[in-house]
C-alpha positions as CSV (number, residue, x, y, z in Angstrom):
1,M,19.9,-10.9,4.1
2,R,17.5,-9.6,6.6
3,S,19.3,-7.4,9.1
4,R,19.1,-4.0,10.8
5,G,20.9,-1.3,8.8
6,W,20.8,2.5,9.3
7,T,22.1,5.5,7.4
8,R,22.0,9.2,7.3
9,A,21.2,9.1,3.5
10,R,17.5,9.4,3.5
11,S,15.9,11.3,6.3
12,V,17.8,9.5,9.0
13,A,16.7,6.2,7.5
14,L,18.3,2.9,6.2
15,I,21.6,2.5,4.5
16,A,21.1,-1.1,3.6
17,P,17.5,-0.7,2.4
18,V,14.9,-3.2,3.5
19,A,11.3,-3.2,2.4
20,V,9.2,-1.5,5.0
21,L,6.5,-4.1,5.5
22,A,3.3,-3.9,7.6
23,L,3.2,-6.2,10.6
24,V,-0.3,-7.6,10.5
25,V,-1.3,-9.4,13.7
26,A,-4.8,-9.2,15.1
27,A,-5.0,-7.7,18.5
28,C,-5.4,-10.0,21.5
29,N,-5.1,-13.2,19.4
30,D,-2.8,-16.2,19.9
31,D,-1.4,-16.8,16.4
32,G,1.6,-14.5,15.6
33,G,4.0,-17.5,16.0
34,G,3.4,-17.9,19.8
35,G,6.6,-19.0,21.4
36,S,7.7,-21.6,23.8
37,S,8.9,-20.9,27.3
38,A,12.2,-20.7,29.0
39,R,13.1,-23.6,31.3
40,N,11.6,-22.0,34.4
41,G,9.6,-18.9,35.1
42,S,9.1,-15.9,37.2
43,S,6.1,-15.7,39.5
44,K,5.5,-12.0,38.7
45,G,3.7,-11.8,35.4
46,G,1.5,-9.1,34.0
47,S,-0.7,-7.4,36.6
48,G,-2.8,-5.1,34.3
49,Q,-5.6,-5.8,31.9
50,L,-3.6,-5.8,28.7
51,G,-6.6,-5.8,26.4
52,A,-7.7,-2.5,27.9
53,A,-4.4,-0.6,27.6
54,K,-4.6,2.5,25.4
55,V,-1.4,4.3,24.5
56,K,0.0,7.1,22.3
57,L,3.5,8.4,21.4
58,T,4.4,11.8,22.7
59,P,7.3,13.7,21.1
60,I,10.1,14.6,23.5
61,A,13.2,15.6,21.5
62,R,14.5,15.5,18.0
63,V,17.5,13.3,18.5
64,E,19.4,12.4,15.3
65,G,19.6,8.7,14.6
66,P,19.1,7.4,18.2
67,T,20.4,4.0,19.1
68,A,20.5,3.6,22.9
69,F,19.0,5.2,26.1
70,A,20.1,5.3,29.7
71,T,19.5,7.2,32.9
72,R,21.9,8.0,35.7
73,Q,21.5,7.8,39.4
74,G,20.9,11.2,41.0
75,D,20.4,12.8,37.6
76,R,17.1,13.8,36.0
77,A,18.5,13.9,32.4
78,L,17.7,11.3,29.8
79,Y,20.8,10.2,27.9
80,V,20.6,9.1,24.3
81,T,23.3,7.9,21.9
82,E,23.3,9.0,18.3
83,Q,24.7,6.5,15.8
84,V,27.3,8.8,14.4
85,G,29.1,8.9,17.8
86,R,27.5,11.5,20.1
87,V,26.0,11.1,23.6
88,R,23.2,13.6,24.1
89,A,21.3,14.7,27.2
90,V,17.6,15.6,27.3
91,R,16.7,17.7,30.4
92,D,13.1,18.6,31.2
93,G,12.1,17.9,27.6
94,N,14.9,20.0,26.1
95,L,17.8,18.6,24.1
96,D,21.1,20.1,25.4
97,A,22.7,22.2,22.6
98,Q,26.1,20.5,23.1
99,P,26.8,16.8,23.3
100,V,27.8,15.2,26.6
101,L,30.5,13.4,24.7
102,D,31.4,13.5,21.0
103,L,33.3,10.5,19.6
104,T,32.5,11.0,15.9
105,T,36.2,10.9,15.0
106,D,36.6,7.5,16.7
107,V,33.4,5.9,15.6
108,G,32.9,4.1,12.3
109,S,29.2,4.7,11.5
110,G,26.9,3.5,8.8
111,G,24.8,0.3,8.2
112,E,24.8,-1.6,11.5
113,R,27.9,0.2,12.8
114,G,28.2,3.2,15.0
115,L,27.7,4.2,18.7
116,L,25.4,1.4,19.7
117,G,25.3,1.0,23.5
118,L,25.2,3.1,26.7
119,A,25.0,2.3,30.4
120,F,25.9,4.0,33.6
121,S,27.3,2.2,36.7
122,P,24.7,1.7,39.4
123,D,26.1,4.6,41.5
124,G,26.3,6.9,38.4
125,S,30.0,7.5,38.6
126,K,31.0,5.8,35.4
127,M,29.6,5.8,31.9
128,Y,30.1,2.8,29.5
129,L,29.8,2.9,25.8
130,D,29.8,0.2,23.1
131,Y,30.8,1.3,19.6
132,T,32.5,0.2,16.4
133,N,35.7,2.0,15.6
134,T,36.8,3.2,12.2
135,D,38.1,-0.3,11.4
136,G,34.6,-1.7,12.2
137,D,35.7,-3.5,15.4
138,T,33.9,-3.4,18.7
139,R,35.2,-1.3,21.6
140,I,33.8,-1.2,25.1
141,V,35.0,1.9,27.0
142,E,34.5,3.6,30.3
143,Y,34.4,7.3,31.2
144,T,34.2,8.9,34.6
145,T,31.3,11.3,35.2
146,R,31.5,14.2,37.5
147,G,28.3,16.2,38.3
148,G,26.5,16.4,35.0
149,A,29.7,16.2,32.9
150,V,31.8,13.4,31.4
151,D,35.6,13.6,31.8
152,A,36.8,12.8,28.3
153,A,40.4,12.4,29.5
154,S,39.3,9.5,31.8
155,R,38.7,7.1,28.9
156,R,39.6,3.4,29.7
157,E,39.2,0.6,27.2
158,L,37.7,-2.5,28.8
159,L,37.3,-4.8,25.8
160,A,38.2,-4.9,22.1
161,V,36.6,-7.5,19.8
162,D,37.4,-7.9,16.2
163,Q,34.4,-8.0,13.9
164,P,34.8,-10.1,10.7
165,Q,31.8,-8.6,8.9
166,P,30.1,-5.2,9.2
167,N,26.8,-6.4,10.5
168,H,25.5,-8.2,13.7
169,N,27.6,-6.2,16.1
170,G,25.2,-6.4,19.0
171,G,25.7,-3.3,21.1
172,Q,23.6,-3.7,24.2
173,L,25.2,-2.8,27.5
174,G,23.4,-3.1,30.9
175,F,24.0,-3.6,34.5
176,G,22.0,-6.5,35.9
177,P,20.4,-6.8,39.2
178,D,23.6,-8.4,40.4
179,G,25.6,-5.3,39.7
180,M,27.6,-6.9,36.9
181,L,28.0,-5.4,33.4
182,Y,26.4,-7.5,30.6
183,I,27.5,-7.0,27.0
184,G,25.7,-8.2,23.9
185,L,27.7,-9.3,20.8
186,G,26.3,-10.6,17.5
187,D,27.7,-13.6,15.7
188,G,30.2,-11.6,13.6
189,G,27.9,-10.9,10.7
190,G,27.5,-12.0,7.1
191,A,24.7,-14.6,6.9
192,G,24.1,-17.9,8.4
193,D,27.0,-17.6,10.9
194,Q,29.5,-19.0,8.5
195,G,32.5,-18.0,6.3
196,S,35.6,-16.0,7.1
197,G,35.8,-15.1,10.8
198,H,33.3,-17.7,11.9
199,A,34.1,-20.9,13.8
200,E,33.3,-24.3,12.2
201,G,29.7,-24.8,13.0
202,G,29.2,-21.1,13.7
203,N,30.3,-18.6,16.3
204,G,27.0,-18.8,18.1
205,Q,27.7,-22.4,19.3
206,S,31.5,-22.0,19.7
207,L,32.7,-21.4,23.3
208,D,36.1,-20.2,22.0
209,T,34.9,-16.9,20.7
210,L,33.0,-14.0,22.3
211,L,30.9,-13.5,19.2
212,G,27.2,-14.6,19.4
213,K,27.1,-14.3,23.1
214,I,26.1,-12.3,26.1
215,L,29.1,-11.5,28.3
216,R,29.2,-10.8,32.0
217,I,32.0,-9.0,33.7
218,E,32.8,-6.8,36.6
219,P,34.3,-3.6,35.2
220,R,37.2,-3.5,37.7
221,A,40.8,-4.3,36.5
222,S,42.3,-7.5,37.8
223,G,44.4,-10.5,36.7
224,G,46.0,-8.6,33.9
225,R,42.6,-7.6,32.4
226,E,40.8,-4.3,32.4
227,Y,37.9,-6.1,34.0
228,T,37.3,-9.0,36.5
229,I,35.7,-12.3,35.7
230,P,32.9,-13.0,38.2
231,A,33.7,-16.3,40.0
232,D,30.2,-17.6,39.3
233,N,30.4,-17.1,35.5
234,P,29.6,-20.5,33.9
235,F,33.0,-20.9,32.3
236,A,35.1,-19.1,34.9
237,N,37.0,-22.3,35.6
238,G,37.2,-23.6,32.0
239,G,35.2,-25.2,29.3
240,G,34.8,-21.9,27.4
241,L,35.9,-18.3,27.5
242,P,35.4,-17.0,31.0
243,E,33.5,-13.9,30.0
244,I,30.6,-15.9,28.4
245,W,27.3,-15.9,30.3
246,A,25.0,-17.1,27.5
247,Y,25.5,-18.3,23.9
248,G,23.7,-19.4,20.8
249,L,22.6,-15.9,19.9
250,R,22.6,-14.3,16.4
251,N,22.4,-10.6,17.2
252,P,21.1,-9.8,20.7
253,W,20.5,-6.2,19.8
254,R,18.6,-5.3,22.9
255,F,18.0,-7.0,26.2
256,S,16.6,-5.7,29.5
257,W,15.6,-6.7,33.0
258,D,12.2,-6.4,34.6
259,R,12.9,-4.0,37.4
260,E,10.5,-5.7,39.8
261,A,10.8,-9.4,38.9
262,K,14.5,-9.2,37.8
263,D,13.7,-11.4,34.8
264,L,15.8,-10.9,31.7
265,W,14.2,-10.4,28.3
266,I,16.4,-10.8,25.2
267,A,15.3,-9.7,21.7
268,D,17.5,-11.7,19.2
269,V,17.3,-10.6,15.6
270,G,16.6,-13.4,13.2
271,Q,17.9,-14.4,9.8
272,N,15.4,-14.6,7.0
273,Q,12.3,-16.1,8.6
274,W,11.9,-15.7,12.4
275,E,12.4,-13.1,15.1
276,E,12.6,-14.2,18.7
277,I,12.3,-13.0,22.2
278,D,14.0,-15.0,24.9
279,F,13.1,-15.1,28.6
280,V,15.3,-15.9,31.6
281,A,13.6,-15.9,34.9
282,G,15.2,-13.9,37.7
283,G,17.8,-15.8,39.6
284,K,18.1,-18.5,36.9
285,A,21.6,-20.0,36.5
286,A,23.6,-19.0,33.4
287,R,25.2,-21.3,30.8
288,L,22.2,-20.9,28.6
289,N,22.2,-21.9,24.9
290,F,19.6,-20.2,22.8
291,G,20.2,-22.4,19.8
292,W,21.6,-20.2,17.0
293,N,22.8,-21.2,14.3
294,R,21.3,-24.7,14.7
295,L,17.9,-23.0,15.3
296,E,16.2,-19.8,14.1
297,G,13.7,-19.4,16.8
298,T,12.2,-22.9,17.3
299,H,12.9,-23.9,13.7
300,Q,15.8,-25.9,12.4
301,F,18.3,-23.8,10.6
302,S,21.7,-25.6,10.3
303,G,22.2,-29.1,11.6
304,Q,20.7,-30.7,14.7
305,A,19.2,-28.7,17.5
306,P,21.4,-28.6,20.6
307,A,20.0,-30.8,23.3
308,N,20.2,-28.0,25.8
309,A,18.6,-25.3,23.6
310,V,16.4,-22.8,25.5
311,A,13.3,-22.1,23.4
312,P,12.1,-18.5,23.0
313,I,9.0,-17.4,24.9
314,Y,7.8,-15.7,21.7
315,E,8.6,-15.7,18.0
316,Y,7.1,-14.2,14.9
317,S,7.4,-14.9,11.2
318,H,8.7,-12.5,8.5
319,A,5.7,-13.8,6.6
320,D,3.6,-11.5,8.8
321,G,5.6,-8.4,7.8
322,G,8.5,-8.4,10.3
323,C,12.2,-8.0,9.5
324,S,14.1,-7.2,12.7
325,V,12.9,-7.2,16.3
326,S,13.5,-4.1,18.5
327,G,13.5,-5.2,22.1
328,G,12.0,-3.1,24.8
329,Y,11.1,-3.3,28.5
330,V,8.5,-4.7,30.9
331,Y,6.3,-1.7,31.8
332,R,6.5,-0.9,35.5
333,G,5.3,2.7,35.4
334,T,2.2,4.2,36.9
335,K,0.6,6.2,34.1
336,I,-0.8,3.2,32.2
337,P,-2.0,0.6,34.8
338,D,-3.4,-1.8,32.3
339,L,0.1,-2.2,30.7
340,R,1.8,-3.1,34.0
341,G,3.8,-6.3,33.8
342,A,3.7,-6.4,30.0
343,Y,6.9,-6.6,27.9
344,V,6.7,-3.9,25.2
345,F,8.6,-4.3,21.9
346,T,8.3,-3.7,18.2
347,D,9.8,-4.6,14.8
348,Y,12.0,-2.2,12.9
349,C,10.2,-2.5,9.6
350,A,6.7,-2.4,10.9
351,S,7.3,-0.4,14.1
352,T,3.9,-1.2,15.5
353,L,4.1,-1.4,19.3
354,R,3.3,-4.8,20.7
355,A,3.1,-6.2,24.2
356,I,3.2,-9.7,25.6
357,T,2.8,-11.1,29.1
358,Q,4.1,-14.2,30.8
359,Q,3.2,-16.5,33.7
360,G,5.6,-19.1,34.9
361,G,7.9,-18.4,31.9
362,K,5.2,-19.2,29.4
363,L,3.4,-16.8,27.1
364,A,0.2,-15.7,28.7
365,G,-1.1,-12.9,26.5
366,Q,-0.2,-10.7,23.5
367,R,-1.7,-7.8,21.6
368,D,-1.0,-5.1,19.1
369,L,-1.1,-1.8,21.1
370,G,-2.6,0.1,18.1
371,V,0.2,2.6,17.8
372,K,2.8,2.7,15.0
373,G,6.2,4.2,15.4
374,N,8.6,5.3,12.7
375,Q,11.6,3.0,12.2
376,V,12.0,2.2,15.9
377,T,15.5,1.0,16.8
378,A,15.2,0.7,20.6
379,F,13.3,1.6,23.8
380,G,14.3,3.3,27.0
381,E,13.1,3.1,30.6
382,G,12.9,6.2,32.8
383,Q,13.7,6.2,36.5
384,D,9.9,6.3,37.1
385,G,9.3,3.2,35.0
386,E,7.8,5.0,32.1
387,L,8.9,3.9,28.7
388,Y,10.4,5.8,25.7
389,V,10.8,5.0,22.0
390,L,13.9,5.7,20.0
391,S,12.9,6.4,16.4
392,Q,15.2,6.9,13.4
393,G,12.4,9.0,11.9
394,D,11.0,10.9,14.9
395,G,13.7,11.0,17.5
396,L,12.8,10.4,21.2
397,Q,9.2,9.8,22.1
398,R,7.5,8.7,25.3
399,I,4.7,6.1,25.6
400,D,1.8,7.8,27.3
401,P,-1.8,6.9,28.1
402,A,-4.2,7.7,25.2
């Protein structure tokens, strides 16, 4: 089984060991398993000269086992989650001595479990967390923030999802350009999206489970729920669970929006052979099926491909040294002009930073950025558009011009 797995056991490294392979892809070439496009595309692609971009990693803070990153409106701090269950704040390059919030007694951590996701409401008044509890099940919770502090007594549980196996928990939280909260959930774990806790034909393709999906909710209680179903959700009026926004996903560990174009980029962790990055143009309707478990990337996995499957914009093979895609962001900062408009990502095993660009929803360019991280789990985007790397080995780093 090829999946993301972390531990505290060896220098903040992996609990379910995977071979650390080298991702060998020639810079500026078009082989690397170039992907197909989504059904329609954004008009705002890369604006820099990607081939000329030169970057380096600058150490910022020694955060332990970082998993997620967020910023808060009106607050200069960088917020980072630690897998064991702590929310930490980095202010002016210094890690606060005390956690913003400590949930270590509530969080079941190890392998792919732990405190996995973090987001703030657009106005900064609420903090949202995604974690696995001590039973290994997913919890989405809300806390009120006041000033620079979190009111621990304000905890409100929005959503509880049982997890049949310990892996493929997803974990991404993010507010979209529409102001709604999006939640990533993996297919329930195991391998192949089958077995106990998996629907016939797989959770990814079943519209009767939240697993293997991206959900979209408004985090305001109504209708007997702790959240509201947006009226324009694709299954709000039936045909599937109303929370579902997109399906056919194996483990959408990280997704993000291009802050200028409003396009959505989804890094979906593959099974044994292919990692994929999916692209949804800004403003595109939902009800998207990304194909799992019928497809792994663009390749047949189990049964016939769905007629409505959306192909990834980019995929790469494990034969090139990959094991688990770590999704990032489209760079919209100012320090590295040649990187503007490029989506930056990596692979956990190789941790070599890579970038791709798109035009009209089709792959337009790609390159190895020539910088290698250390077991990179995720990325972060500062309020200024500059990008950060979350490394199990090196903590929090920033991508700077070389």
